[in-house]
N, C-alpha and C positions, 0 to 999 in steps of 0.2 A: 503494501500500499504504499500509496507516494503521502508522503506529510509536507505542506509545505503552510509556510506565515503569510497574511499581508494586511496592510490599514484596515482597520474597519469601515465598512459601506454599510449608509444607513439600511440597505434591505436585509445587510445580516442582523438586526433586532431582533425582528418575529423570533426569526430563527433563537435567537439565544433565550428570548422572554421562551418559549415552547420548551428550549434545554431543560430551563431553571424555573420552570416550573413544575417540572416533574419530582412528585411527591418521593419517587423512592430513593433519585439523585439528590433532593435536597434530604434526606434522613443522612444519607452518608457524607457530602458532607456537612453537614448541620448545622456548619454556624451562616445562616441566609439571614434574605429579607425579613420580615417578622412579616408579610403575606405575601410572599413571592409570586400568585396571582393576582395581585393588584400589579394591573398596566399601566396606571398613573403614576405613581412611585416607579417601577420599572424607568421609563422613560424618562421622572424627573434628573431620576441613579444614570443614567447611561449617560444623559446631556449635560451631566456634571462632568463624569470620564473625561467624554470625550471633548468639551473644553479645556483640559486642566493641560498646559507645558509640560506638568511634572509624570505625568503618564505615561507610560506604554502601554498602548494597546493594541493585538496583534489580533485578527481571524484565524483561527487553526481550521482549514479545508485538507481535506481526505480523497485522495483521488480527485479533489474536484470541486468539492461537496463541502459548505457550511457543515463541521462536526463540533464546532466551541470557540471557546476562548480565549486567550493568556496573556497576560498583565506585570507589570510591575511599579506599583505606586510606592507613595511617600515618602519622609523625610529625608533629609540627604543620611546615611548613615544607620539607618532605618527601615529603609525600606526594603521593601517584600515582592515574594512571586506569588501569586494566585493562577487557577487555571479550570476553567468548567469544561466538561465534556461531555456530551452528550451519550447517554448509558447504552447506546444497541452500539455504541464501540468502545467503550470498555474493554480493558485485556488487550489489546491491538495493538499494545506499545505507541500509539496517539499521542496521547497528555507527554509521555516521555519524550518522545521525538519532538513535539512541540516546543518545550519546556528546553530543550536540549538549543531548539533552533534561536528562541528568546536569548536566550541565558549568550550568546552569540553576539546577539546583535545589541545588545544593555550588559556591555565590559565590567562598566561597575561594582567591585564589589566592600563591603560584603553583601550580603543580601539572607534575606529573613526570609521563612517560611510559617504555616503552620498545619497544622493536621488535624483530626479529630484521631483521640490515640485508639480507637479502635475502625481507623481506616486503613486497613493496612494497604491498600491500593495505594494510593496519595501519599504516602510514606517511601512508597516502595518506588515510585516515581522521583520523590524529593533524592535518596538515597540513591540514585543510580546513577541524577546527575551531578552528585560531588555534595550534598548537601548534608550534615552532622546533627544530629539529635547535641542540641543543650540544653536542650531545659524543657519542663512541663509547667501546665498552666490547669489553671479550670476556670471555665464564664461560658454564661447560659448560651445555650442551641439555640435557636428561633423552629429549625425545623424537629428538633423535640424535645422542645418544650421543658427540657432543663440544664441545668449545671451537669457536666461533662467533659470529663477529662484531655485535654490536648497535650501536642507536644508542640515545641520550637528548635527551627532547623535553625542551621546557618551554612550561609559558601560565602568562602572566603576566599580570596585571592585563586 
């Protein structure tokens, strides 16, 4: 499968909304919008993302199809990576390839990442890309309606 990144196009947003409205995907991601089916909130959130010069966001394509997005955001020295891949494409190496592509495009280090401690797939993607677990935290996960454990990972030089 050919995985590539490109800038986000306005036509990608309805696809992202569909991906991010999926209950099973949200449960796995855990730290999601309070109401992932609120289109107005989604649109306002993406308007801020796309307007920010401090955020690098890319659409993930697999064999030319929009399958998710990947981004770097945050303050210098505390910048984080995030990604969201359509559940249908999980387990195919797409998230790993997409994150590798983003890391090549954004050379600044360190970069941080967070993942629900029980989201072994996401933790594995991050570790394959060189991130190391540097801490643990606990936070409220909207998608689960409870506080859960999360891992904090870091990628250095």
